[in-house]
NUVEX-100028 format. One record per atom (N, C-alpha, C, O, CB): chain; residue in one letter; x, y, z. Coordinates in Angstrom, 2 decimals. Glycine has a CB too. Layout:
N
   kette   rest        c1        c2        c3
       A      A         X         Y         Z
...
END
This chain:
110
   kette   rest        c1        c2        c3
       A      M    -22.74     49.32    -37.78
       A      M    -23.09     48.80    -36.49
       A      M    -23.78     47.47    -36.66
       A      M    -24.66     47.31    -37.51
       A      M    -23.97     49.80    -35.72
       A      S    -23.40     46.51    -35.85
       A      S    -24.03     45.20    -35.95
       A      S    -25.12     45.08    -34.88
       A      S    -25.13     45.80    -33.88
       A      S    -22.98     44.07    -35.79
       A      N    -26.01     44.18    -35.12
       A      N    -27.14     43.96    -34.21
       A      N    -26.90     42.73    -33.35
       A      N    -27.77     41.87    -33.24
       A      N    -28.46     43.81    -35.00
       A      K    -25.74     42.64    -32.76
       A      K    -25.43     41.51    -31.89
       A      K    -26.10     41.69    -30.53
       A      K    -26.26     42.80    -30.03
       A      K    -23.90     41.36    -31.73
       A      K    -26.48     40.55    -29.95
       A      K    -27.00     40.60    -28.58
       A      K    -25.83     40.60    -27.62
       A      K    -24.85     39.87    -27.81
       A      K    -27.95     39.40    -28.30
       A      T    -25.91     41.41    -26.61
       A      T    -24.84     41.46    -25.62
       A      T    -25.26     40.69    -24.38
       A      T    -26.45     40.45    -24.16
       A      T    -24.49     42.92    -25.26
       A      N    -24.29     40.30    -23.58
       A      N    -24.56     39.57    -22.35
       A      N    -24.80     40.50    -21.17
       A      N    -25.02     40.03    -20.05
       A      N    -23.41     38.64    -22.04
       A      K    -24.76     41.80    -21.39
       A      K    -25.00     42.73    -20.30
       A      K    -26.47     42.70    -19.91
       A      K    -27.36     42.67    -20.76
       A      K    -24.57     44.15    -20.70
       A      K    -26.69     42.70    -18.62
       A      K    -28.05     42.67    -18.09
       A      K    -28.48     44.08    -17.73
       A      K    -27.68     44.88    -17.23
       A      K    -28.16     41.73    -16.87
       A      T    -29.74     44.38    -17.97
       A      T    -30.26     45.68    -17.59
       A      T    -30.66     45.65    -16.12
       A      T    -30.74     44.59    -15.51
       A      T    -31.46     46.08    -18.47
       A      N    -30.90     46.83    -15.56
       A      N    -31.32     46.90    -14.16
       A      N    -32.63     46.17    -13.94
       A      N    -32.83     45.60    -12.87
       A      N    -31.45     48.35    -13.72
       A      K    -33.50     46.18    -14.90
       A      K    -34.78     45.51    -14.77
       A      K    -34.58     43.99    -14.69
       A      K    -35.27     43.31    -13.92
       A      K    -35.70     45.87    -15.96
       A      Q    -33.65     43.46    -15.46
       A      Q    -33.38     42.03    -15.43
       A      Q    -32.68     41.63    -14.13
       A      Q    -32.92     40.54    -13.61
       A      Q    -32.53     41.63    -16.63
       A      V    -31.83     42.49    -13.62
       A      V    -31.13     42.19    -12.37
       A      V    -32.11     42.19    -11.20
       A      V    -32.00     41.34    -10.31
       A      V    -30.00     43.20    -12.13
       A      A    -33.05     43.11    -11.19
       A      A    -33.99     43.24    -10.09
       A      A    -35.11     42.21    -10.14
       A      A    -35.89     42.11     -9.19
       A      A    -34.57     44.62    -10.08
       A      K    -35.20     41.45    -11.20
       A      K    -36.27     40.47    -11.35
       A      K    -36.16     39.42    -10.24
       A      K    -35.08     38.88     -9.98
       A      K    -36.22     39.80    -12.75
       A      I    -37.27     39.14     -9.61
       A      I    -37.29     38.18     -8.51
       A      I    -37.79     36.85     -9.04
       A      I    -38.85     36.78     -9.66
       A      I    -38.18     38.69     -7.35
       A      S    -37.03     35.80     -8.78
       A      S    -37.43     34.47     -9.19
       A      S    -37.47     33.57     -7.96
       A      S    -36.96     33.92     -6.90
       A      S    -36.46     33.90    -10.25
       A      V    -38.09     32.42     -8.12
       A      V    -38.17     31.46     -7.01
       A      V    -36.76     30.99     -6.63
       A      V    -36.46     30.80     -5.46
       A      V    -39.06     30.26     -7.39
       A      K    -35.91     30.82     -7.63
       A      K    -34.54     30.39     -7.39
       A      K    -33.80     31.42     -6.52
       A      K    -33.05     31.04     -5.62
       A      K    -33.80     30.18     -8.72
       A      K    -34.00     32.71     -6.80
       A      K    -33.34     33.76     -6.02
       A      K    -33.88     33.77     -4.60
       A      K    -33.11     33.93     -3.65
       A      K    -33.53     35.14     -6.69
       A      I    -35.17     33.61     -4.44
       A      I    -35.77     33.62     -3.10
       A      I    -35.22     32.46     -2.28
       A      I    -34.85     32.64     -1.12
       A      I    -37.31     33.53     -3.19
       A      V    -35.18     31.26     -2.87
       A      V    -34.65     30.10     -2.16
       A      V    -33.19     30.31     -1.81
       A      V    -32.76     29.99     -0.70
       A      V    -34.82     28.82     -3.01
       A      Y    -32.41     30.86     -2.73
       A      Y    -30.99     31.12     -2.51
       A      Y    -30.79     32.07     -1.33
       A      Y    -29.96     31.81     -0.46
       A      Y    -30.35     31.71     -3.79
       A      V    -31.55     33.14     -1.30
       A      V    -31.40     34.13     -0.22
       A      V    -31.91     33.56      1.11
       A      V    -31.29     33.79      2.15
       A      V    -32.17     35.43     -0.56
       A      V    -33.01     32.82      1.09
       A      V    -33.52     32.22      2.33
       A      V    -32.52     31.22      2.90
       A      V    -32.32     31.17      4.12
       A      V    -34.88     31.53      2.07
       A      L    -31.89     30.44      2.04
       A      L    -30.91     29.48      2.53
       A      L    -29.66     30.16      3.08
       A      L    -29.07     29.66      4.03
       A      L    -30.51     28.53      1.42
       A      T    -29.26     31.28      2.51
       A      T    -28.12     32.01      3.08
       A      T    -28.49     32.69      4.40
       A      T    -27.65     32.84      5.28
       A      T    -27.60     33.05      2.08
       A      I    -29.75     33.09      4.53
       A      I    -30.21     33.60      5.83
       A      I    -30.14     32.50      6.88
       A      I    -29.69     32.73      8.01
       A      I    -31.65     34.16      5.73
       A      F    -30.57     31.30      6.51
       A      F    -30.51     30.15      7.41
       A      F    -29.06     29.85      7.78
       A      F    -28.76     29.56      8.94
       A      F    -31.18     28.91      6.76
       A      L    -28.17     29.91      6.79
       A      L    -26.75     29.70      7.06
       A      L    -26.21     30.76      8.02
       A      L    -25.44     30.43      8.92
       A      L    -25.95     29.72      5.74
       A      G    -26.61     32.00      7.85
       A      G    -26.19     33.07      8.75
       A      G    -26.67     32.85     10.16
       A      G    -25.94     33.10     11.12
       A      G    -26.68     34.39      8.25
       A      K    -27.92     32.38     10.29
       A      K    -28.44     32.09     11.63
       A      K    -27.68     30.94     12.29
       A      K    -27.40     30.97     13.49
       A      K    -29.92     31.75     11.56
       A      L    -27.34     29.94     11.50
       A      L    -26.56     28.82     12.04
       A      L    -25.16     29.28     12.47
       A      L    -24.64     28.84     13.49
       A      L    -26.44     27.70     11.00
       A      L    -24.57     30.17     11.68
       A      L    -23.25     30.69     12.06
       A      L    -23.34     31.57     13.31
       A      L    -22.41     31.58     14.13
       A      L    -22.65     31.49     10.90
       A      G    -24.44     32.31     13.47
       A      G    -24.65     33.08     14.69
       A      G    -24.79     32.17     15.90
       A      G    -24.27     32.47     16.97
       A      G    -25.88     33.97     14.56
       A      L    -25.51     31.07     15.73
       A      L    -25.65     30.10     16.82
       A      L    -24.31     29.45     17.14
       A      L    -23.99     29.25     18.31
       A      L    -26.68     29.02     16.45
       A      L    -23.54     29.14     16.12
       A      L    -22.21     28.57     16.35
       A      L    -21.31     29.56     17.09
       A      L    -20.58     29.17     17.99
       A      L    -21.57     28.16     15.01
       A      A    -21.37     30.83     16.71
       A      A    -20.58     31.85     17.41
       A      A    -20.99     31.95     18.87
       A      A    -20.13     32.07     19.75
       A      A    -20.74     33.23     16.71
       A      F    -22.30     31.90     19.15
       A      F    -22.77     31.95     20.53
       A      F    -22.26     30.76     21.32
       A      F    -21.83     30.91     22.47
       A      F    -24.31     32.00     20.57
       A      E    -22.31     29.58     20.72
       A      E    -21.86     28.39     21.43
       A      E    -20.36     28.42     21.67
       A      E    -19.90     27.98     22.73
       A      E    -22.24     27.14     20.65
       A      L    -19.59     28.93     20.73
       A      L    -18.14     29.04     20.94
       A      L    -17.81     30.04     22.05
       A      L    -16.91     29.81     22.85
       A      L    -17.45     29.45     19.64
       A      I    -18.54     31.14     22.09
       A      I    -18.35     32.12     23.16
       A      I    -18.73     31.51     24.51
       A      I    -18.04     31.71     25.50
       A      I    -19.18     33.41     22.88
       A      S    -19.84     30.77     24.54
       A      S    -20.27     30.12     25.78
       A      S    -19.24     29.11     26.25
       A      S    -18.90     29.06     27.43
       A      S    -21.63     29.44     25.59
       A      F    -18.75     28.30     25.32
       A      F    -17.76     27.29     25.66
       A      F    -16.51     27.94     26.23
       A      F    -15.96     27.46     27.22
       A      F    -17.41     26.44     24.45
       A      N    -16.05     29.01     25.61
       A      N    -14.86     29.71     26.09
       A      N    -15.10     30.32     27.47
       A      N    -14.23     30.27     28.33
       A      N    -14.45     30.80     25.09
       A      F    -16.29     30.89     27.67
       A      F    -16.64     31.50     28.95
       A      F    -16.67     30.47     30.07
       A      F    -16.13     30.69     31.15
       A      F    -17.99     32.22     28.86
       A      V    -17.32     29.33     29.80
       A      V    -17.43     28.28     30.82
       A      V    -16.06     27.68     31.13
       A      V    -15.74     27.44     32.30
       A      V    -18.39     27.17     30.36
       A      S    -15.26     27.44     30.11
       A      S    -13.94     26.87     30.37
       A      S    -13.06     27.83     31.17
       A      S    -12.27     27.39     32.01
       A      S    -13.24     26.50     29.05
       A      T    -13.21     29.13     30.93
       A      T    -12.46     30.12     31.71
       A      T    -12.91     30.12     33.17
       A      T    -12.09     30.19     34.08
       A      T    -12.62     31.52     31.09
       A      L    -14.23     30.05     33.37
       A      L    -14.73     30.02     34.76
       A      L    -14.30     28.75     35.47
       A      L    -13.92     28.80     36.64
       A      L    -16.26     30.13     34.78
       A      E    -14.35     27.61     34.79
       A      E    -13.96     26.35     35.43
       A      E    -12.46     26.30     35.70
       A      E    -12.04     25.70     36.69
       A      E    -14.37     25.17     34.56
       A      K    -11.66     26.92     34.85
       A      K    -10.21     26.95     35.06
       A      K     -9.89     27.74     36.33
       A      K     -8.95     27.41     37.05
       A      K     -9.49     27.56     33.84
       A      D    -10.67     28.80     36.59
       A      D    -10.46     29.61     37.78
       A      D    -11.25     29.11     38.98
       A      D    -11.30     29.77     40.01
       A      D    -10.84     31.04     37.49
       A      S    -11.86     27.93     38.85
       A      S    -12.65     27.29     39.92
       A      S    -13.79     28.18     40.41
       A      S    -14.07     28.25     41.61
       A      S    -11.74     26.93     41.10
       A      L    -14.45     28.86     39.47
       A      L    -15.61     29.68     39.81
       A      L    -16.88     28.92     39.43
       A      L    -16.86     28.13     38.49
       A      L    -15.55     31.06     39.09
       A      P    -17.97     29.15     40.14
       A      P    -19.21     28.44     39.81
       A      P    -19.83     28.97     38.51
       A      P    -19.71     30.15     38.17
       A      P    -20.22     28.58     40.96
       A      V    -20.48     28.06     37.79
       A      V    -21.15     28.41     36.54
       A      V    -22.65     28.26     36.76
       A      V    -23.14     27.19     37.10
       A      V    -20.66     27.50     35.36
       A      A    -23.37     29.35     36.57
       A      A    -24.82     29.35     36.73
       A      A    -25.48     29.41     35.36
       A      A    -25.26     30.36     34.60
       A      A    -25.29     30.53     37.63
       A      Y    -26.28     28.40     35.05
       A      Y    -26.96     28.35     33.76
       A      Y    -28.38     28.90     33.90
       A      Y    -29.07     28.61     34.88
       A      Y    -26.98     26.91     33.21
       A      D    -28.81     29.67     32.93
       A      D    -30.18     30.16     32.85
       A      D    -30.77     29.70     31.53
       A      D    -30.06     29.46     30.55
       A      D    -30.24     31.71     32.98
       A      Q    -32.09     29.58     31.53
       A      Q    -32.77     29.16     30.31
       A      Q    -33.14     30.40     29.50
       A      Q    -33.67     31.37     30.03
       A      Q    -34.03     28.31     30.63
       A      I    -32.84     30.35     28.19
       A      I    -33.15     31.46     27.31
       A      I    -34.42     31.14     26.55
       A      I    -34.38     30.42     25.55
       A      I    -31.98     31.75     26.34
       A      F    -35.54     31.65     27.00
       A      F    -36.85     31.49     26.36
       A      F    -37.17     30.03     26.03
       A      F    -37.78     29.75     25.00
       A      F    -36.90     32.31     25.09
       A      G    -36.78     29.11     26.90
       A      G    -37.12     27.71     26.71
       A      G    -36.34     27.01     25.62
       A      G    -36.62     25.85     25.31
       A      G    -38.55     27.59     26.42
       A      L    -35.38     27.67     25.03
       A      L    -34.65     27.06     23.92
       A      L    -33.26     26.57     24.31
       A      L    -32.89     25.44     24.00
       A      L    -34.52     28.04     22.79
       A      V    -32.52     27.40     24.99
       A      V    -31.11     27.14     25.22
       A      V    -30.78     27.38     26.69
       A      V    -31.24     28.36     27.29
       A      V    -30.22     28.03     24.31
       A      W    -29.98     26.48     27.26
       A      W    -29.45     26.71     28.59
       A      W    -28.06     27.29     28.44
       A      W    -27.20     26.70     27.79
       A      W    -29.42     25.40     29.44
       A      S    -27.84     28.45     29.04
       A      S    -26.56     29.11     28.83
       A      S    -26.20     29.97     30.04
       A      S    -27.07     30.47     30.74
       A      S    -26.60     29.98     27.56
       A      P    -24.89     30.12     30.28
       A      P    -24.45     31.03     31.35
       A      P    -24.42     32.49     30.88
       A      P    -24.23     33.39     31.69
       A      P    -23.07     30.61     31.85
       A      L    -24.60     32.71     29.60
       A      L    -24.56     34.07     29.04
       A      L    -25.96     34.66     28.96
       A      L    -26.94     33.91     28.97
       A      L    -23.90     34.06     27.64
       A      P    -26.08     35.97     28.87
       A      P    -27.41     36.60     28.82
       A      P    -28.14     36.32     27.50
       A      P    -27.53     36.05     26.47
       A      P    -27.27     38.09     29.02
       A      A    -29.46     36.40     27.57
       A      A    -30.30     36.08     26.41
       A      A    -30.11     37.09     25.29
       A      A    -30.21     36.73     24.12
       A      A    -31.76     36.04     26.82
       A      Y    -29.85     38.35     25.62
       A      Y    -29.71     39.35     24.56
       A      Y    -28.51     39.06     23.66
       A      Y    -28.54     39.39     22.48
       A      Y    -29.57     40.75     25.17
       A      L    -27.47     38.43     24.20
       A      L    -26.32     38.07     23.37
       A      L    -26.72     36.99     22.36
       A      L    -26.32     37.04     21.20
       A      L    -25.16     37.58     24.25
       A      F    -27.50     36.02     22.82
       A      F    -27.97     34.95     21.94
       A      F    -28.79     35.53     20.79
       A      F    -28.52     35.25     19.62
       A      F    -28.82     33.93     22.73
       A      W    -29.79     36.34     21.12
       A      W    -30.67     36.89     20.09
       A      W    -29.96     37.91     19.20
       A      W    -30.30     38.04     18.02
       A      W    -31.88     37.54     20.74
       A      T    -28.98     38.63     19.74
       A      T    -28.21     39.57     18.93
       A      T    -27.39     38.84     17.88
       A      T    -27.36     39.25     16.72
       A      T    -27.30     40.42     19.82
       A      L    -26.72     37.76     18.29
       A      L    -25.92     37.00     17.34
       A      L    -26.78     36.33     16.27
       A      L    -26.39     36.26     15.11
       A      L    -25.09     35.96     18.07
       A      I    -27.95     35.83     16.67
       A      I    -28.87     35.22     15.70
       A      I    -29.36     36.29     14.72
       A      I    -29.42     36.04     13.51
       A      I    -30.07     34.54     16.42
       A      F    -29.72     37.46     15.23
       A      F    -30.22     38.53     14.38
       A      F    -29.16     38.99     13.38
       A      F    -29.42     39.10     12.19
       A      F    -30.68     39.71     15.24
       A      F    -27.94     39.25     13.89
       A      F    -26.88     39.70     12.98
       A      F    -26.47     38.61     12.00
       A      F    -26.05     38.90     10.88
       A      F    -25.67     40.16     13.79
       A      G    -26.59     37.36     12.41
       A      G    -26.34     36.26     11.49
       A      G    -27.36     36.24     10.36
       A      G    -27.01     36.00      9.21
       A      G    -26.34     34.93     12.22
       A      A    -28.63     36.48     10.69
       A      A    -29.68     36.50      9.66
       A      A    -29.52     37.69      8.73
       A      A    -29.66     37.55      7.51
       A      A    -31.06     36.54     10.31
       A      V    -29.22     38.85      9.28
       A      V    -29.03     40.05      8.44
       A      V    -27.79     39.87      7.56
       A      V    -27.82     40.21      6.38
       A      V    -28.89     41.32      9.33
       A      G    -26.73     39.36      8.13
       A      G    -25.52     39.11      7.35
       A      G    -25.77     38.07      6.26
       A      G    -25.24     38.19      5.16
       A      G    -24.40     38.65      8.26
       A      G    -26.56     37.05      6.57
       A      G    -26.90     36.03      5.58
       A      G    -27.72     36.61      4.44
       A      G    -27.56     36.22      3.29
       A      G    -27.65     34.89      6.23
       A      F    -28.61     37.55      4.75
       A      F    -29.41     38.20      3.71
       A      F    -28.52     38.95      2.74
       A      F    -28.64     38.79      1.52
       A      F    -30.43     39.15      4.34
       A      F    -27.63     39.78      3.27
       A      F    -26.74     40.55      2.40
       A      F    -25.73     39.66      1.68
       A      F    -25.37     39.94      0.53
       A      F    -26.02     41.62      3.20
       A      L    -25.27     38.61      2.34
       A      L    -24.38     37.67      1.68
       A      L    -25.09     36.97      0.52
       A      L    -24.50     36.79     -0.54
       A      L    -23.86     36.63      2.68
       A      G    -26.35     36.60      0.72
       A      G    -27.12     35.96     -0.34
       A      G    -27.31     36.87     -1.54
       A      G    -27.16     36.44     -2.68
       A      G    -28.46     35.52      0.19
       A      L    -27.64     38.13     -1.29
       A      L    -27.81     39.07     -2.40
       A      L    -26.50     39.31     -3.14
       A      L    -26.47     39.40     -4.36
       A      L    -28.36     40.39     -1.89
       A      T    -25.41     39.43     -2.37
       A      T    -24.11     39.66     -3.00
       A      T    -23.68     38.48     -3.84
       A      T    -23.26     38.66     -4.99
       A      T    -23.06     39.94     -1.93
       A      W    -23.79     37.27     -3.30
       A      W    -23.36     36.10     -4.06
       A      W    -24.30     35.80     -5.21
       A      W    -23.86     35.26     -6.23
       A      W    -23.27     34.90     -3.15
       A      W    -25.58     36.14     -5.08
       A      W    -26.49     35.99     -6.22
       A      W    -26.02     36.85     -7.39
       A      W    -25.98     36.42     -8.54
       A      W    -27.95     36.37     -5.81
       A      R    -25.67     38.09     -7.05
       A      R    -25.20     39.00     -8.10
       A      R    -23.90     38.48     -8.72
       A      R    -23.75     38.50     -9.94
       A      R    -24.98     40.41     -7.52
       A      I    -22.97     38.02     -7.88
       A      I    -21.68     37.55     -8.40
       A      I    -21.84     36.30     -9.25
       A      I    -21.26     36.21    -10.33
       A      I    -20.72     37.27     -7.24
       A      V    -22.61     35.34     -8.78
       A      V    -22.69     34.05     -9.46
       A      V    -23.65     34.08    -10.65
       A      V    -23.31     33.59    -11.73
       A      V    -23.12     32.97     -8.49
       A      Y    -24.85     34.64    -10.46
       A      Y    -25.88     34.52    -11.49
       A      Y    -26.01     35.73    -12.40
       A      Y    -26.51     35.60    -13.52
       A      Y    -27.19     34.25    -10.85
       A      V    -25.59     36.90    -11.96
       A      V    -25.72     38.08    -12.79
       A      V    -24.40     38.38    -13.51
       A      V    -24.38     38.55    -14.73
       A      V    -26.15     39.30    -11.94
       A      E    -23.31     38.44    -12.75
       A      E    -22.01     38.76    -13.34
       A      E    -21.29     37.54    -13.89
       A      E    -20.32     37.69    -14.64
       A      E    -21.15     39.44    -12.33
       A      H    -21.72     36.36    -13.53
       A      H    -21.12     35.09    -13.98
       A      H    -19.63     35.02    -13.68
       A      H    -18.83     34.59    -14.52
       A      H    -21.35     34.89    -15.47
       A      R    -19.27     35.45    -12.47
       A      R    -17.86     35.37    -12.05
       A      R    -17.64     34.07    -11.30
       A      R    -17.58     34.07    -10.07
       A      R    -17.46     36.59    -11.17
       A      H    -17.52     32.98    -12.01
       A      H    -17.29     31.67    -11.40
       A      H    -15.79     31.43    -11.29
       A      H    -15.01     31.98    -12.07
       A      H    -17.96     30.54    -12.21
       A      W    -15.40     30.62    -10.33
       A      W    -13.99     30.33    -10.17
       A      W    -13.46     29.55    -11.36
       A      W    -12.28     29.69    -11.70
       A      W    -13.75     29.56     -8.88
       A      R    -14.27     28.74    -12.00
       A      R    -13.80     27.93    -13.12
       A      R    -13.74     28.72    -14.43
       A      R    -13.17     28.24    -15.41
       A      R    -14.70     26.73    -13.29
       A      N    -14.31     29.93    -14.46
       A      N    -14.29     30.76    -15.66
       A      N    -13.15     31.77    -15.68
       A      N    -13.10     32.61    -16.58
       A      N    -15.60     31.47    -15.80
       A      K    -12.26     31.70    -14.72
       A      K    -11.16     32.67    -14.67
       A      K    -10.21     32.42    -15.84
       A      K     -9.86     31.28    -16.14
       A      K    -10.40     32.58    -13.31
       A      T     -9.81     33.50    -16.47
       A      T     -8.83     33.39    -17.54
       A      T     -7.47     33.83    -17.01
       A      T     -7.37     34.75    -16.20
       A      T     -9.25     34.24    -18.76
       A      K     -6.46     33.17    -17.47
       A      K     -5.11     33.46    -16.96
       A      K     -4.43     34.48    -17.84
       A      K     -3.29     34.86    -17.57
       A      K     -4.27     32.20    -16.87
END
């Protein structure tokens, strides 16, 4: 038996929290929130264009002083929340794929 070091990581090494991992996950949470906001705006745009095509009035309400929208506030906050939660899990998944398993697109063997 040889005493070679292997590239396999133990559970303790995988669970180790570093500043790089925290920043990576926080930025993916931010990306998820931005995608949730984009989804809300696309839904709003589609809703308003449908109402205007049918010559119906569009009533805008203010959502907690942040956004003027014809859609209810709970839809806005729901999409932002699910975007943040999705960003958290996406960040953890991609951290594992990129930094733990080292599955980069440029390392693929044919």
